C-alpha positions as CSV (number, residue, x, y, z in Angstrom):
1,M,146.9,-131.7,-126.3
2,S,148.8,-134.1,-124.2
3,I,147.7,-134.4,-120.6
4,P,150.4,-135.4,-118.0
5,Q,150.0,-139.1,-117.0
6,E,150.0,-138.1,-113.3
7,T,147.0,-135.9,-113.9
8,I,145.2,-138.7,-115.6
9,E,145.9,-141.1,-112.8
10,Y,144.9,-138.5,-110.2
11,V,141.5,-138.0,-111.8
12,R,141.0,-141.8,-112.4
13,E,141.8,-142.7,-108.8
14,R,139.5,-140.1,-107.3
15,T,136.5,-140.7,-109.5
16,D,134.4,-143.6,-108.3
17,I,133.0,-145.6,-111.2
18,T,129.9,-146.8,-109.3
19,D,128.9,-143.2,-108.5
20,L,129.6,-142.2,-112.1
21,V,127.6,-145.0,-113.7
22,S,124.7,-144.7,-111.2
23,G,124.2,-141.2,-112.5
24,Y,123.2,-142.7,-115.8
25,L,121.4,-145.9,-115.0
26,K,119.8,-147.8,-112.2
27,L,122.1,-150.2,-110.5
28,E,121.4,-153.2,-108.2
29,K,123.9,-154.9,-105.9
30,R,124.8,-158.4,-106.9
31,G,127.5,-159.9,-104.7
32,R,130.6,-157.8,-105.0
33,N,129.4,-156.0,-108.1
34,Y,126.5,-153.9,-109.3
35,V,124.4,-154.6,-112.4
36,G,122.0,-152.7,-114.6
37,L,120.5,-152.4,-118.0
38,C,123.2,-151.5,-120.5
39,P,123.0,-147.9,-121.6
40,F,124.6,-148.7,-124.9
41,H,122.0,-151.2,-126.3
42,D,118.4,-152.1,-125.7
43,E,117.9,-155.1,-123.5
44,K,115.4,-156.6,-121.0
45,T,117.8,-158.5,-118.8
46,P,120.7,-156.7,-117.1
47,S,124.0,-157.5,-118.6
48,F,126.0,-154.4,-117.6
49,S,128.3,-155.0,-114.6
50,V,130.2,-152.5,-112.5
51,S,133.0,-153.6,-110.2
52,P,133.7,-151.1,-107.4
53,E,136.8,-153.2,-106.5
54,K,138.4,-153.0,-109.9
55,Q,136.9,-149.6,-110.9
56,I,135.7,-150.9,-114.3
57,C,132.4,-151.6,-116.0
58,H,131.6,-154.0,-118.8
59,C,128.6,-155.1,-120.8
60,F,128.5,-158.9,-121.5
61,G,126.1,-158.2,-124.4
62,C,127.5,-155.4,-126.5
63,K,131.0,-155.6,-124.9
64,K,131.3,-151.9,-124.2
65,G,132.6,-150.4,-121.0
66,G,136.0,-149.8,-119.4
67,N,137.2,-147.4,-116.8
68,V,135.7,-144.1,-115.8
69,F,137.2,-142.3,-118.9
70,Q,136.0,-144.9,-121.3
71,F,132.5,-145.0,-119.9
72,I,132.1,-141.2,-120.0
73,M,133.6,-141.1,-123.5
74,E,131.1,-143.6,-124.8
75,I,128.0,-142.4,-123.1
76,E,128.6,-138.7,-123.8
77,N,130.3,-139.1,-127.2
78,I,133.4,-137.1,-126.2
79,S,137.1,-137.4,-126.6
80,F,139.6,-138.8,-124.1
81,T,140.9,-135.3,-123.4
82,E,137.4,-134.0,-122.8
83,S,136.6,-136.9,-120.5
84,V,139.5,-136.1,-118.3
85,K,138.5,-132.5,-118.4
86,R,134.9,-133.2,-117.4
87,L,135.8,-135.7,-114.6
88,G,138.6,-133.5,-113.3
89,K,136.4,-130.4,-113.0
90,P,134.6,-131.4,-109.7
91,L,138.0,-132.4,-108.4
92,G,139.4,-128.9,-109.0
93,V,141.6,-130.2,-111.9
94,E,141.6,-127.6,-114.7
95,I,142.6,-128.8,-118.2
96,S,142.7,-126.3,-121.0
97,A,141.3,-128.4,-123.8
98,N,138.3,-127.9,-126.1
99,E,138.2,-131.2,-128.0
100,S,134.9,-132.9,-128.9
101,R,133.7,-135.8,-130.9
102,V,130.4,-134.1,-131.6
103,D,129.7,-134.0,-135.4
104,D,130.7,-130.6,-136.9
105,D,127.2,-129.9,-138.2
106,D,125.7,-130.8,-134.8
107,M,128.2,-128.6,-133.0
108,Q,127.3,-125.7,-135.3
109,F,123.7,-126.1,-134.4
110,I,124.6,-126.2,-130.7
111,K,126.8,-123.1,-130.9
112,M,123.9,-121.2,-132.6
113,H,121.5,-122.2,-129.8
114,E,123.9,-121.3,-127.1
115,Y,124.6,-118.0,-128.7
116,V,121.0,-116.9,-129.1
117,S,120.1,-118.3,-125.7
118,E,122.6,-115.9,-124.2
119,L,121.0,-113.0,-126.2
120,F,117.5,-113.9,-125.2
121,H,118.5,-114.2,-121.6
122,H,120.2,-110.8,-121.7
123,I,117.0,-109.2,-123.2
124,L,114.8,-110.7,-120.5
125,M,117.0,-109.8,-117.6
126,H,118.6,-106.5,-118.6
127,T,116.5,-104.5,-121.1
128,N,113.4,-102.5,-121.2
129,E,112.1,-104.8,-124.0
130,G,112.2,-107.7,-121.5
131,A,110.7,-105.8,-118.5
132,E,107.1,-106.9,-119.0
133,A,108.0,-110.6,-119.5
134,L,110.4,-110.5,-116.5
135,N,107.7,-109.0,-114.2
136,Y,105.3,-111.6,-115.4
137,L,107.6,-114.4,-114.4
138,L,108.6,-112.8,-111.1
139,E,104.9,-112.3,-110.2
140,R,104.2,-115.9,-111.0
141,G,106.8,-117.0,-108.5
142,F,109.8,-117.7,-110.6
143,P,112.8,-116.4,-108.6
144,S,115.4,-114.4,-110.5
145,D,118.2,-116.8,-109.5
146,L,116.3,-119.7,-111.1
147,L,115.8,-117.6,-114.3
148,K,119.5,-117.0,-114.4
149,K,120.5,-120.6,-113.7
150,E,118.1,-121.9,-116.4
151,K,119.0,-119.1,-118.9
152,V,115.3,-118.3,-119.4
153,G,115.1,-115.5,-122.0
154,L,112.8,-113.5,-124.2
155,A,112.6,-113.6,-128.1
156,P,111.7,-109.9,-128.7
157,K,108.8,-108.7,-130.8
158,M,110.9,-108.4,-134.0
159,S,110.6,-110.6,-137.0
160,S,114.3,-110.6,-137.8
161,F,116.1,-110.2,-134.5
162,T,117.4,-113.8,-134.4
163,K,118.1,-113.9,-138.1
164,N,120.2,-110.7,-137.9
165,A,122.1,-111.9,-134.8
166,I,122.9,-115.2,-136.5
167,L,124.2,-113.5,-139.6
168,E,126.3,-111.1,-137.6
169,K,127.9,-114.1,-135.8
170,G,128.9,-115.6,-139.2
171,F,126.3,-118.4,-139.5
172,T,124.1,-118.7,-142.6
173,E,120.3,-118.4,-142.8
174,E,120.2,-121.9,-144.2
175,A,122.0,-123.3,-141.2
176,A,119.8,-121.4,-138.8
177,Y,116.7,-122.8,-140.6
178,S,118.1,-126.3,-140.4
179,A,118.7,-125.8,-136.7
180,G,115.1,-124.8,-136.2
181,L,115.8,-121.1,-135.2
182,L,114.3,-119.6,-138.4
183,S,111.2,-120.3,-140.5
184,R,111.0,-120.0,-144.3
185,N,108.5,-118.7,-146.7
186,E,108.2,-121.5,-149.2
187,T,106.9,-119.1,-151.9
188,N,109.8,-116.8,-152.1
189,F,112.3,-118.7,-149.8
190,S,112.7,-115.7,-147.5
191,Y,113.7,-116.4,-143.9
192,Y,112.2,-115.0,-140.7
193,D,112.4,-115.6,-137.0
194,R,110.5,-118.7,-135.8
195,F,110.2,-117.3,-132.2
196,V,108.8,-113.8,-131.7
197,N,107.5,-112.2,-128.5
198,R,107.9,-115.5,-126.6
199,I,109.4,-116.5,-123.3
200,M,112.3,-118.8,-124.3
201,I,113.1,-121.9,-122.2
202,P,116.3,-123.6,-123.3
203,I,116.2,-127.4,-123.7
204,K,119.4,-129.4,-123.1
205,N,120.3,-132.8,-124.4
206,H,121.9,-135.5,-122.2
207,Q,125.4,-133.9,-122.8
208,N,124.1,-130.7,-121.3
209,Y,124.2,-128.8,-124.6
210,I,121.3,-126.5,-125.5
211,V,119.7,-128.0,-128.6
212,G,116.3,-126.3,-128.8
213,F,113.6,-124.2,-127.0
214,T,110.2,-124.3,-125.6
215,A,108.6,-120.9,-126.3
216,R,105.6,-119.5,-124.5
217,S,103.6,-116.8,-126.1
218,L,103.1,-113.5,-124.3
219,D,100.2,-112.0,-126.3
220,G,97.9,-114.9,-126.6
221,A,99.3,-116.1,-130.0
222,E,98.7,-119.7,-130.8
223,P,100.1,-122.1,-130.1
224,K,100.5,-121.2,-126.5
225,Y,103.7,-123.3,-126.4
226,L,105.9,-123.6,-129.5
227,N,108.8,-126.0,-129.6
228,T,111.8,-126.2,-131.9
229,P,111.0,-128.5,-134.8
230,E,112.7,-131.8,-135.3
231,T,116.3,-131.3,-136.3
232,K,119.5,-133.3,-136.3
233,V,120.1,-132.3,-132.6
234,F,116.5,-131.8,-131.5
235,Q,114.7,-135.2,-131.7
236,K,111.9,-135.4,-129.2
237,R,112.1,-139.2,-129.0
238,H,115.5,-138.9,-127.5
239,L,114.9,-135.9,-125.3
240,M,113.3,-135.2,-121.9
241,F,113.2,-131.7,-120.4
242,N,115.5,-131.2,-117.4
243,L,116.9,-134.7,-117.5
244,S,120.5,-133.6,-117.5
245,D,119.9,-131.7,-114.2
246,A,117.6,-134.2,-112.6
247,R,119.6,-137.4,-113.2
248,K,121.6,-137.4,-110.0
249,S,118.5,-136.8,-107.8
250,I,116.6,-139.4,-109.7
251,R,119.3,-142.0,-109.0
252,S,119.5,-141.1,-105.3
253,Q,115.7,-141.3,-104.9
254,D,115.0,-144.1,-107.4
255,E,112.0,-142.1,-108.6
256,I,111.2,-139.9,-111.6
257,I,108.3,-137.3,-111.3
258,L,107.0,-136.8,-114.9
259,M,105.3,-133.6,-115.8
260,E,103.7,-132.0,-118.9
261,G,104.6,-128.3,-118.9
262,H,108.2,-127.0,-118.9
263,L,107.3,-123.9,-116.9
264,D,105.7,-126.3,-114.4
265,V,109.0,-128.1,-114.1
266,L,110.9,-124.9,-113.5
267,K,108.4,-123.8,-110.9
268,V,108.7,-127.1,-109.0
269,K,112.5,-126.9,-109.2
270,S,112.3,-123.6,-107.4
271,L,110.8,-125.6,-104.4
272,K,114.0,-127.8,-104.3
273,I,112.2,-130.8,-105.7
274,E,114.8,-132.0,-108.2
275,N,113.8,-135.4,-109.5
276,I,111.4,-133.9,-112.1
277,V,111.4,-134.4,-115.8
278,G,109.2,-132.8,-118.5
279,L,107.6,-134.6,-121.5
280,M,108.5,-133.3,-124.9
281,G,105.1,-134.1,-126.3
282,T,101.8,-135.9,-125.6
283,A,103.3,-139.3,-125.7
284,L,106.4,-141.2,-124.7
285,S,108.7,-142.8,-127.3
286,E,110.2,-146.2,-126.9
287,E,113.6,-144.5,-126.5
288,N,112.1,-142.3,-123.7
289,I,110.8,-145.3,-121.9
290,N,114.0,-147.3,-122.2
291,L,115.8,-144.3,-120.7
292,L,113.3,-144.0,-117.8
293,N,113.6,-147.7,-117.1
294,R,117.4,-147.5,-116.9
295,L,117.3,-144.5,-114.5
296,A,114.8,-145.6,-111.9
297,S,112.3,-148.3,-110.8
298,N,109.5,-145.8,-109.9
299,V,107.8,-143.2,-112.1
300,T,105.2,-140.8,-110.7
301,L,102.9,-139.0,-113.2
302,M,101.9,-135.5,-112.3
303,F,100.0,-134.1,-115.3
304,D,97.5,-131.3,-115.4
305,G,94.2,-131.9,-113.6
306,D,92.0,-131.3,-116.7
307,G,90.5,-133.9,-119.0
308,A,93.5,-134.0,-121.3
309,G,95.8,-134.5,-118.4
310,R,93.7,-137.4,-117.0
311,Q,93.6,-139.1,-120.4
312,A,97.4,-138.7,-120.8
313,T,97.8,-140.2,-117.3
314,M,95.7,-143.2,-118.2
315,D,97.5,-143.8,-121.6
316,I,101.1,-143.2,-120.4
317,G,100.6,-144.9,-117.1
318,E,99.4,-148.1,-118.7
319,T,102.4,-148.1,-121.0
320,L,104.9,-147.6,-118.2
321,L,103.3,-150.2,-116.0
322,K,103.3,-152.8,-118.8
323,Y,107.0,-152.0,-119.4
324,G,107.8,-153.1,-115.9
325,L,108.0,-149.7,-114.1
326,N,106.3,-149.1,-110.7
327,T,103.9,-146.4,-111.8
328,F,102.2,-143.9,-109.5
329,V,100.0,-140.8,-109.9
330,I,99.6,-137.5,-108.1
331,Q,96.3,-136.1,-109.2
332,L,95.9,-132.3,-109.0
333,P,92.4,-131.0,-108.1
334,G,90.1,-128.7,-109.9
335,G,91.7,-128.9,-113.3
336,M,94.8,-127.1,-112.1
337,D,98.4,-127.5,-113.4
338,P,101.3,-127.7,-110.9
339,D,102.1,-124.0,-111.3
340,E,98.5,-123.0,-110.6
341,Y,98.4,-125.3,-107.6
342,I,101.5,-123.8,-106.1
343,E,100.2,-120.2,-106.7
344,K,96.9,-121.0,-104.9
345,N,98.1,-123.2,-102.1
346,G,101.8,-122.4,-101.7
347,G,105.0,-124.4,-101.8
348,E,104.5,-126.3,-98.5
349,A,101.2,-127.6,-99.6
350,F,102.7,-128.8,-102.9
351,R,105.6,-130.5,-101.2
352,Y,103.1,-132.3,-98.9
353,L,101.2,-133.4,-102.0
354,V,104.4,-134.8,-103.6
355,K,105.4,-136.6,-100.4
356,N,102.0,-138.0,-99.3
357,E,99.5,-138.2,-102.2
358,K,101.0,-140.8,-104.5
359,R,98.5,-143.5,-105.6
360,H,99.3,-146.5,-107.7
361,Y,98.3,-146.1,-111.3
362,I,95.7,-148.9,-111.0
363,H,94.2,-147.2,-108.0
364,F,93.9,-144.0,-110.1
365,L,92.5,-145.9,-113.1
366,A,89.9,-147.7,-110.9
367,E,88.6,-144.4,-109.6
368,N,88.3,-142.9,-113.1
369,L,86.5,-145.9,-114.5
370,L,84.1,-146.2,-111.5
371,N,81.4,-143.8,-112.6
372,E,80.7,-145.4,-115.9
373,S,80.8,-148.8,-114.2
374,M,78.1,-148.4,-111.6
375,N,75.0,-148.1,-113.9
376,N,76.3,-150.0,-116.8
377,D,76.7,-153.8,-116.3
378,L,78.6,-154.2,-119.6
379,A,81.1,-151.4,-118.7
380,F,81.3,-152.9,-115.2
381,S,82.4,-156.2,-116.6
382,Q,84.8,-154.7,-119.1
383,N,86.4,-152.4,-116.6
384,I,86.9,-155.2,-114.0
385,N,88.7,-157.2,-116.7
386,I,90.9,-154.2,-117.6
387,L,91.9,-153.7,-114.0
388,T,92.5,-157.4,-113.3
389,D,94.6,-157.7,-116.5
390,L,96.8,-154.8,-115.4
391,L,97.2,-156.3,-111.9
392,A,99.4,-159.0,-113.5
393,F,102.0,-156.3,-114.1
394,V,102.3,-155.4,-110.4
395,S,105.3,-157.3,-109.0
396,D,105.0,-156.1,-105.4
397,E,102.6,-158.6,-103.8
398,A,101.7,-156.2,-100.9
399,I,100.8,-153.5,-103.3
400,K,98.8,-155.9,-105.4
401,S,96.9,-157.1,-102.3
402,R,96.1,-153.5,-101.4
403,L,94.9,-152.8,-104.9
404,I,92.6,-155.8,-104.9
405,M,91.1,-154.7,-101.6
406,H,90.5,-151.2,-103.0
407,I,88.9,-152.4,-106.2
408,S,86.7,-154.9,-104.1
409,E,85.4,-152.1,-101.9
410,A,85.0,-149.4,-104.6
411,Y,83.2,-151.8,-107.0
412,D,81.3,-153.7,-104.3
413,I,82.6,-157.0,-105.4
414,D,84.1,-159.8,-103.3
415,K,87.9,-159.8,-103.7
416,S,87.9,-163.5,-104.4
417,Q,86.0,-162.7,-107.6
418,I,88.9,-160.4,-108.6
419,E,91.5,-162.9,-107.6
420,S,89.8,-165.6,-109.7
421,K,90.2,-163.4,-112.7
422,L,93.9,-162.7,-112.3
423,P,96.0,-164.2,-115.1
424,V,98.1,-167.1,-113.9
425,R,101.6,-165.7,-113.4
426,T,104.5,-168.0,-113.9
427,S,107.3,-167.5,-111.4
428,Q,110.1,-165.7,-113.1
429,K,113.4,-165.4,-111.3
430,R,115.4,-162.4,-112.0
431,E,118.1,-163.4,-114.3
432,S,121.6,-162.6,-113.3
433,V,124.2,-160.9,-115.6
434,I,124.7,-163.0,-118.7
435,Q,128.2,-164.1,-119.0
436,H,128.9,-165.8,-122.3
437,T,131.2,-168.8,-121.8
438,E,134.1,-168.7,-124.3
439,R,135.3,-171.9,-126.0
440,L,139.0,-171.8,-125.6
441,S,141.6,-174.2,-126.7
442,I,144.1,-175.7,-124.3
443,R,146.7,-173.4,-125.8
444,Q,144.6,-170.3,-125.3
445,K,143.9,-171.2,-121.7
446,K,147.6,-171.6,-121.0
447,E,148.5,-168.3,-122.6
448,R,145.8,-166.5,-120.6
449,Y,147.0,-168.1,-117.3
450,F,150.6,-167.1,-118.2
451,L,149.5,-163.5,-118.9
452,K,147.5,-163.4,-115.6
453,A,150.5,-164.5,-113.7
454,L,152.6,-161.7,-115.2
455,M,149.9,-159.1,-114.5
456,N,149.8,-160.1,-110.8
457,D,153.5,-159.7,-110.2
458,K,155.8,-157.2,-111.8
459,N,158.9,-159.1,-110.6
460,L,157.7,-162.2,-112.6
461,F,157.0,-159.9,-115.6
462,D,160.5,-158.5,-115.5
463,Y,161.9,-162.1,-115.1
464,A,160.1,-163.3,-118.2
465,R,160.0,-160.1,-120.3
466,D,163.0,-160.7,-122.6
467,R,162.0,-164.3,-123.3
468,V,158.4,-163.6,-124.5
469,D,157.8,-163.3,-128.2
470,I,155.2,-164.3,-130.8
471,E,156.4,-167.9,-130.5
472,V,155.3,-167.9,-126.9
473,L,152.1,-165.8,-127.2
474,T,150.9,-167.0,-130.6
475,S,147.5,-165.1,-130.3
476,E,147.8,-161.6,-131.8
477,Q,145.5,-160.3,-129.1
478,Y,147.5,-161.9,-126.2
479,Y,150.8,-160.7,-127.7
480,G,149.3,-157.2,-128.0
481,I,148.3,-157.2,-124.3
482,F,151.8,-158.3,-123.4
483,K,153.3,-155.4,-125.4
484,G,150.9,-153.1,-123.5
485,L,152.2,-154.6,-120.3
486,C,155.7,-153.7,-121.3
487,N,154.8,-150.0,-121.6
488,Y,152.6,-150.1,-118.5
489,F,155.2,-151.6,-116.2
490,D,157.7,-149.1,-117.3
491,T,155.8,-146.5,-115.2
492,H,153.8,-148.7,-112.7
493,D,154.9,-151.0,-110.0
494,T,151.5,-152.8,-109.6
495,F,148.8,-153.7,-112.0
496,E,145.4,-152.0,-111.9
497,V,143.1,-153.0,-114.7
498,S,141.2,-149.7,-114.7
499,S,144.6,-147.9,-115.2
500,F,145.8,-150.4,-117.8
501,I,142.8,-150.6,-120.1
502,H,142.6,-147.0,-121.4
503,Q,146.1,-147.5,-122.9
504,L,144.9,-150.3,-125.1
505,P,142.8,-150.5,-128.3
506,N,139.1,-151.0,-127.6
507,D,139.1,-154.4,-129.3
508,L,141.3,-155.7,-126.4
509,L,139.1,-154.4,-123.6
510,E,137.0,-157.6,-123.1
511,V,140.0,-159.9,-123.4
512,V,141.8,-158.0,-120.7
513,I,138.8,-158.0,-118.4
514,N,138.3,-161.7,-118.9
515,I,142.0,-162.4,-118.2
516,D,141.9,-160.2,-115.1
517,N,138.9,-162.2,-113.9
518,I,140.9,-165.5,-114.0
519,R,141.6,-166.9,-110.5
520,I,145.1,-168.3,-110.0
521,Q,147.1,-169.2,-107.0
522,S,148.3,-166.2,-105.1
523,E,152.0,-166.9,-105.5
524,V,153.5,-168.2,-108.8
525,S,157.2,-169.2,-108.7
526,K,159.8,-168.4,-111.3
527,D,160.1,-172.2,-111.8
528,E,156.4,-172.2,-112.9
529,I,157.1,-169.3,-115.3
530,D,160.0,-171.3,-116.7
531,D,157.7,-174.3,-117.2
532,Y,155.2,-172.1,-119.0
533,L,157.8,-170.6,-121.2
534,D,159.2,-174.0,-122.2
535,D,155.7,-175.4,-122.7
536,L,154.3,-172.5,-124.7
537,S,157.5,-172.2,-126.8
538,G,157.3,-175.9,-127.6
539,K,160.6,-176.9,-125.9
540,R,159.0,-179.1,-123.3
541,N,158.1,-182.2,-125.3
542,S,158.0,-185.8,-124.5
543,N,161.7,-186.9,-124.5
544,K,160.8,-190.5,-124.1
545,E,158.5,-190.4,-127.2
546,K,161.1,-188.6,-129.2
547,Q,163.8,-191.1,-128.2
548,I,161.7,-193.9,-129.4
549,L,161.0,-192.2,-132.7
550,F,164.7,-191.4,-133.2
551,A,165.5,-195.1,-132.7
552,R,162.9,-196.1,-135.2
553,L,164.2,-193.4,-137.6
554,R,167.7,-195.0,-137.4
555,E,166.3,-198.4,-138.2
556,A,164.3,-197.0,-141.2
557,E,167.5,-195.3,-142.5
558,A,169.4,-198.6,-142.1
559,D,166.6,-200.4,-144.1
560,N,166.5,-197.6,-146.6
561,D,162.7,-197.3,-146.0
562,I,162.0,-193.9,-147.4
563,D,158.2,-193.9,-146.7
564,L,158.8,-194.9,-143.0
565,Q,161.4,-192.2,-142.6
566,A,159.0,-189.6,-143.9
567,Q,156.3,-190.8,-141.5
568,I,158.6,-190.7,-138.5
569,M,159.8,-187.2,-139.4
570,Q,156.2,-186.0,-139.5
571,Q,155.6,-187.4,-136.1
572,L,158.6,-185.6,-134.7
573,L,157.4,-182.3,-136.3
574,D,153.9,-182.9,-134.7
575,I,155.6,-183.2,-131.3
576,N,157.5,-180.0,-131.7
577,S,154.3,-178.1,-132.7
578,R,152.0,-179.8,-130.3
579,Y,151.9,-177.0,-127.8
580,K,151.3,-174.4,-130.5
581,S,147.9,-175.6,-131.7
């Protein structure tokens, strides 16, 4: 489907790229631009730059980026048409298109999940079969509007409900098994429902597609929570529950609250606390941590208050701290989980807890190691070393000083003894965005400057347009950009790089951005353009040098010196091609 150019421009002009990108990664102001860790490849030093002025983004490492359409296409793996549709929706622009670059098999799995999710939700909300589960959820404080928004459902107490529904919709048992919706008897290869008599909580990926479920048993069946197994679209190392909904709030608050239970996350969402994300297992993958690090500087762990929750807090907290995240802990009393705490103490008490009871991870760890340290000198020494080693990962000096004071008082040890154990930390200045300096020939520099002058002024472009060919712009890339400018200036009076780049092949993106970044004098005259055209086309050569060579050539011809004639002719050829090397 062809979208009118004016619609594309309308959406592009009204979508701020800084707001868009900041919904996916943590950005810091650097001069006139913003920088962050690139979402398209793993890195430790920020190399992804966003220009509010030019409305473009670009990674100096992997070279990916572009305008708002190119960014959303790359990060969400969607087509250009779908990118315009998605960005246009909040602007009230409706585009009837249903294109997608999602793999066909993946999309089949997604369609199955979205279909059965609607069925499960209908059973919960509108049938006698779902009445008991619905009352259970309502009595536990889950409001009906939240259940509707989250599409919470019920897999009925039938061994073939999902299988029959899938078959009626035209999908195969094998496909449903591969998608994780059915189980299989490996003796006779018969298929049956994986989820039976369970509350079904849909899990979405970063593109907001339903790719799996967390299912809570209603009759005490084990396991209490049953997840979708690993599939092509449901891979726990890439997923975090509620991330697609929480991303905007995370960015605005620069904090992620990380929880264990998915029902806990939903209960907390009902209190309008939105920057919460649920674990997909008992550990964090490297992919999970990279994602957290791109989204926020601060992570607060709020796991269950039982022994397993404390151990998970200690393990995951240490990992996050060592990865460079500011890590805090909200500890729930009496072995309670967040849902139980809210039920017992109410929403206001929970909101107070979230706002006022965050302790640094090292503070939490020091408290948990204290008991075994007091009557055991070996454990005391070992635990002090553990705490001091971890202090090296605290970048905030004020927080570090406070932690040292707390450890000193709790462990009854002079703080100078703690400070003396701290690892020597070499000063590390935060590196700025890496910009790789290109090695360009004199010819390439001239061609780039010439293109920049034409970009800046349509009148100059029109003046030079008919005289530019492959003999002037000898680089295939530069000539390709020029041809793009021909099309662009047919419909535009001024050059905007964010508007221009989505009309070009991706391999020209970085070249265009680099040319656009060239600083030239504000006004370039037509005489200068003539000089560049003569220079680049090889016409402006050294007349004096040529006159001398022609005089020598005549003398060589008079003397019938064939070798000298050939030598002089080669020198003349070299002059003519000098500006094309």
